[in-house]
matplotlib code that plots the C-alpha trace (Angstrom):
import matplotlib.pyplot as plt

x = [-9.8, -12.0, -11.8, -14.7, -15.2, -16.7, -19.7, -20.0, -20.0, -22.8, -24.8, -24.1, -25.6, -28.9, -28.9, -29.2, -31.5, -34.1, -37.0, -36.6, -36.8, -34.1, -32.0, -31.7, -31.2, -28.3, -26.9, -27.0, -25.1, -22.8, -22.3, -21.5, -18.9, -17.0, -17.2, -16.2, -13.7, -10.1, -8.1, -5.6, -4.5, -2.9, 0.0, 0.3, 4.0, 2.6, 1.5, 1.0, -0.9, -3.1, -3.3, -5.2, -7.2, -8.7, -10.9, -13.2, -13.6, -14.4, -17.1, -18.7, -19.0, -20.8, -22.9, -24.1, -24.6, -26.9, -29.4, -28.7, -27.6, -27.6, -25.5, -23.1, -20.3, -20.2, -20.0, -17.0, -15.8, -16.3, -14.7, -11.8, -11.2, -11.4, -8.9, -6.5, -6.7, -6.6, -3.6, -1.5, -1.9, -3.1, -1.8, 1.8, 2.6, 1.1, 4.4, 6.2, 4.5, 5.5, 9.1, 8.0, 4.7, 3.2, -0.1, -0.6, 0.8, -2.4, -4.6, -3.1, -3.6, -7.0, -8.3, -6.8, -8.6, -12.1, -11.7, -10.9, -14.1, -16.0, -14.4, -15.3, -19.2, -19.5, -18.1, -20.4, -23.6, -22.3, -22.1, -25.6, -27.2, -26.3, -26.1, -28.7, -27.7, -23.8, -22.9, -24.4, -23.1, -19.3, -19.8, -20.9, -19.9, -17.6, -16.1, -19.6, -20.7, -17.8, -18.9, -21.7, -19.9, -19.7, -16.7, -18.6, -18.4, -14.6, -13.9, -16.4, -15.1, -11.7, -12.1, -14.0, -11.7, -8.4, -10.5, -11.2, -7.8, -5.9, -8.3, -7.1, -3.8, -4.0, -5.7, -2.1, -3.6, -7.2, -8.3, -12.0, -10.3, -8.5, -11.9, -12.2, -9.2, -11.4, -13.9, -11.1, -9.6, -12.4, -13.0, -9.5, -9.7, -12.8, -11.4, -8.3, -10.5, -12.2, -9.2, -6.0, -4.4, -6.9, -4.9, -1.4, -0.9, -3.2, -4.4, -1.6, -0.3, -2.7, -2.7, 0.7, 0.1, -3.0, -0.3, 1.2, -1.1, -2.6, -2.0, -0.6, 0.9, 4.4, 7.4, 8.3, 4.9, 4.0, 7.3, 6.9, 3.3, 4.3, 7.3, 4.9, 2.4, 5.3, 6.6, 2.9, 2.3, 6.2, 5.1, 1.8, 3.3, 6.4, 8.3, 6.9, 5.3, 7.1, 4.6, 5.4, 8.9, 7.9, 5.3, 7.7, 10.4, 8.5, 6.1, 8.7, 12.1, 11.8, 9.8, 12.6, 15.4, 16.9, 18.6, 20.2, 17.2, 15.6, 18.1, 17.8, 14.2, 13.8, 16.7, 14.9, 11.8, 14.2, 15.2, 12.0, 11.6, 8.1, 8.2, 8.7, 5.1, 2.9, -0.6, 1.6, 3.7, 1.7, 1.5, 5.3, 6.4, 4.2, 5.7, 9.1, 8.8, 7.9, 11.1, 13.6, 11.3, 11.9, 15.8, 16.5, 15.1, 16.9, 19.1, 16.1, 14.1, 16.8, 18.7, 21.8, 24.2, 25.1, 27.9, 31.1, 34.1]
y = [7.3, 7.3, 6.5, 4.9, 6.3, 5.6, 7.6, 5.6, 2.5, 3.5, 4.7, 1.3, -0.5, 1.9, 1.2, -2.5, -2.6, 0.4, 0.7, 1.4, 5.5, 5.3, 2.9, 5.1, 8.3, 6.4, 4.9, 8.4, 10.0, 6.9, 7.5, 11.4, 10.7, 8.0, 10.2, 13.2, 12.3, 12.4, 9.6, 7.7, 5.5, 8.2, 9.1, 5.3, 4.0, -0.2, -0.3, -4.1, -3.2, -1.0, -3.7, -5.7, -3.4, -1.6, -4.2, -4.2, -0.7, -0.9, -3.7, -1.8, 1.3, -1.3, -2.5, 1.1, 1.6, -1.3, 0.6, 4.4, 3.9, 7.3, 8.9, 10.9, 10.8, 7.0, 6.8, 9.1, 6.8, 3.9, 4.8, 6.9, 3.6, 0.6, 2.4, 3.3, -0.5, -2.0, 0.0, 0.3, -3.3, -5.3, -3.9, -2.9, -6.4, -8.1, -6.6, -8.2, -11.6, -11.9, -12.8, -15.7, -17.1, -15.3, -17.1, -15.3, -12.1, -12.6, -12.9, -9.8, -8.0, -9.2, -8.8, -4.9, -4.4, -5.5, -3.6, -0.3, -1.0, -1.5, 1.7, 3.3, 2.1, 3.7, 6.9, 6.6, 6.1, 9.3, 11.3, 10.2, 10.9, 14.6, 14.7, 12.0, 10.7, 11.8, 7.7, 7.3, 10.8, 9.8, 7.1, 8.9, 12.6, 12.5, 16.0, 17.6, 15.0, 16.2, 19.6, 19.4, 18.6, 21.3, 22.3, 21.0, 17.4, 17.7, 14.9, 12.2, 13.4, 12.8, 9.2, 8.1, 9.0, 7.3, 4.1, 4.3, 4.8, 2.4, 0.0, 0.6, 0.4, -2.9, -4.4, -3.9, -2.7, -4.6, -2.6, -2.7, -1.0, 1.5, 2.9, 4.1, 6.5, 9.5, 9.1, 9.4, 12.0, 14.2, 13.9, 14.5, 17.6, 18.9, 18.5, 20.1, 23.3, 23.2, 23.0, 22.3, 22.3, 19.4, 17.0, 18.6, 17.7, 14.4, 15.5, 15.8, 12.9, 11.2, 12.9, 11.5, 8.0, 8.1, 9.6, 6.5, 4.7, 6.2, 4.4, 6.2, 8.8, 9.9, 9.0, 12.7, 13.9, 11.6, 12.3, 16.2, 16.1, 13.7, 16.4, 19.1, 17.0, 15.8, 19.5, 20.8, 17.7, 18.5, 22.3, 21.8, 19.1, 20.8, 17.7, 15.9, 13.3, 10.3, 8.6, 11.9, 10.7, 7.3, 7.6, 9.5, 7.5, 4.5, 5.9, 8.1, 7.0, 3.6, 4.0, 6.5, 4.2, 7.1, 4.8, 7.9, 9.7, 6.6, 6.1, 9.8, 10.4, 7.0, 8.3, 11.5, 9.3, 7.7, 10.6, 11.9, 11.9, 9.8, 11.1, 14.8, 15.2, 12.1, 13.2, 11.7, 8.8, 6.2, 7.2, 7.7, 4.5, 2.6, 4.8, 4.3, 0.5, 0.4, 2.9, 0.2, -2.9, -0.5, 0.1, -3.4, -4.3, -1.7, -4.0, -6.0, -2.9, -0.8, -2.6, -0.7, -1.7, 0.9, 2.9, 1.8, 4.2]
z = [6.5, 10.1, 13.7, 16.3, 19.6, 22.8, 21.7, 18.5, 19.9, 22.4, 19.2, 17.5, 20.7, 20.5, 16.4, 17.0, 20.0, 19.4, 17.2, 13.5, 13.3, 16.2, 14.7, 11.3, 13.7, 15.5, 12.3, 11.1, 14.0, 13.9, 10.4, 11.0, 13.6, 11.6, 8.3, 10.4, 13.2, 12.7, 12.4, 14.4, 11.6, 9.4, 12.3, 12.8, 12.7, 12.2, 8.6, 9.6, 12.6, 10.5, 7.5, 10.2, 11.9, 8.8, 7.6, 10.7, 10.3, 6.2, 7.1, 9.8, 7.3, 4.9, 7.3, 8.5, 4.6, 4.4, 7.0, 5.6, 2.0, 1.0, 3.7, 2.3, 4.9, 5.0, 1.1, 1.3, 3.5, 2.2, -1.3, 0.4, 2.8, 0.3, -2.1, 0.5, 1.6, -1.8, -2.8, 0.4, 1.7, -1.6, -4.7, -3.8, -2.2, -5.5, -7.4, -4.2, -4.2, -7.9, -7.0, -5.0, -6.5, -9.9, -8.8, -5.4, -6.8, -9.7, -7.6, -5.2, -8.3, -9.0, -5.2, -5.3, -8.6, -7.1, -3.7, -6.2, -7.7, -4.8, -3.6, -6.7, -6.4, -3.2, -4.7, -7.6, -5.3, -3.3, -6.5, -7.9, -4.8, -5.4, -8.8, -10.4, -13.6, -13.5, -13.6, -17.1, -17.8, -16.8, -19.4, -22.4, -21.9, -18.7, -19.0, -19.6, -16.2, -13.5, -14.8, -13.1, -9.3, -7.0, -4.6, -1.8, -3.4, -4.1, -1.9, -3.4, -6.8, -6.0, -4.4, -7.5, -9.7, -7.8, -7.2, -10.9, -11.8, -9.4, -10.8, -14.1, -13.0, -11.1, -14.9, -16.4, -19.9, -20.1, -23.1, -21.3, -18.2, -20.6, -21.9, -18.8, -18.6, -20.0, -17.2, -14.6, -16.2, -16.7, -12.9, -11.9, -13.7, -12.8, -9.0, -10.5, -11.3, -7.9, -5.8, -7.4, -3.8, -2.7, -0.6, -0.8, -4.1, -4.3, -7.2, -9.4, -8.0, -9.3, -12.5, -12.8, -12.1, -14.8, -17.6, -17.5, -18.2, -21.5, -24.7, -28.2, -26.3, -27.9, -24.8, -25.5, -24.8, -22.0, -20.2, -20.1, -18.8, -15.8, -15.3, -15.0, -12.5, -10.6, -10.5, -9.1, -6.7, -4.9, -4.9, -3.3, -1.1, -0.2, -0.4, 2.5, 0.8, -0.2, -2.7, -4.8, -5.1, -5.6, -8.3, -10.6, -10.1, -10.9, -13.4, -15.4, -14.9, -15.4, -19.1, -19.9, -18.7, -16.4, -13.3, -11.7, -11.8, -10.3, -7.5, -6.7, -6.7, -4.4, -2.3, -1.7, -0.8, 2.2, 3.4, 4.6, 9.0, 8.9, 12.5, 11.4, 10.4, 12.2, 10.1, 6.7, 9.2, 7.7, 4.2, 4.6, 6.0, 3.4, 0.3, 1.9, 1.8, -1.3, -2.5, -0.8, -2.5, -6.1, -5.2, -4.9, -8.2, -10.0, -12.1, -13.2, -13.9, -16.4, -19.3, -18.9, -16.1, -13.7, -14.6, -13.0, -12.0]

ax = plt.figure().add_subplot(projection="3d")
ax.plot(x, y, z, "-o")
ax.set_aspect("equal")
plt.show()
């Protein structure tokens, strides 16, 4: 994600009060600061506080993009920021809300989808600026289009794919959204070719989630693919990402009705010390919250009751 600084705030004031050319320079400088600065959010230990703070930062980025529409760093920050916010603080809570209010849960899922599609739009804008015509190409010949992307733009490629993949997941079987799975797959496969270790397993975890959304695949084939993606993500993350265990438990163990494996994986996610790696703290806390919620629903998710001794 991104941060603001005293330097950035000063530039923002200059952008508002200065002339056109000064304003554009100031906006671009602030955009560079926002896009390249380290994040104070990633190490935060209060997900609710971050959930309340993020919208301001996202709207700031959008206001800057209105002045500098092709700023690659801002487009990347918008694509990643709206994706992360839409998934971590809206989509995951949609399922939780369903138990209390079906209407509330449906609204949150709809909102998560819109946020992810907004993120996807920013990602496409960034790719389009560097590779004109790629948006249309991803619709008609996704593999050929994705092959144009160079390693310098792997971040944009990944977040453009991840945002669309999450929107598909939030759509729960919408045929129109499922038709876009090939584009997501092509982008993720190209990202894997460019740097399979990107995000310490993020590409493989995204492939795992995408696999669960595919239709018309034999269950045993799907399970084998997800297992391979899980093993690769686990190796690259060194077992330090709770999301890897949660994703595999939810996307593979539930369809396979493997209760024991489901509980084992979520137990491993909860056993991770979120404070040991501050750069992963927030993500791990969010995933551990999901793990606890899933464990509480074990009897709803599995047809067979737990074995008794």
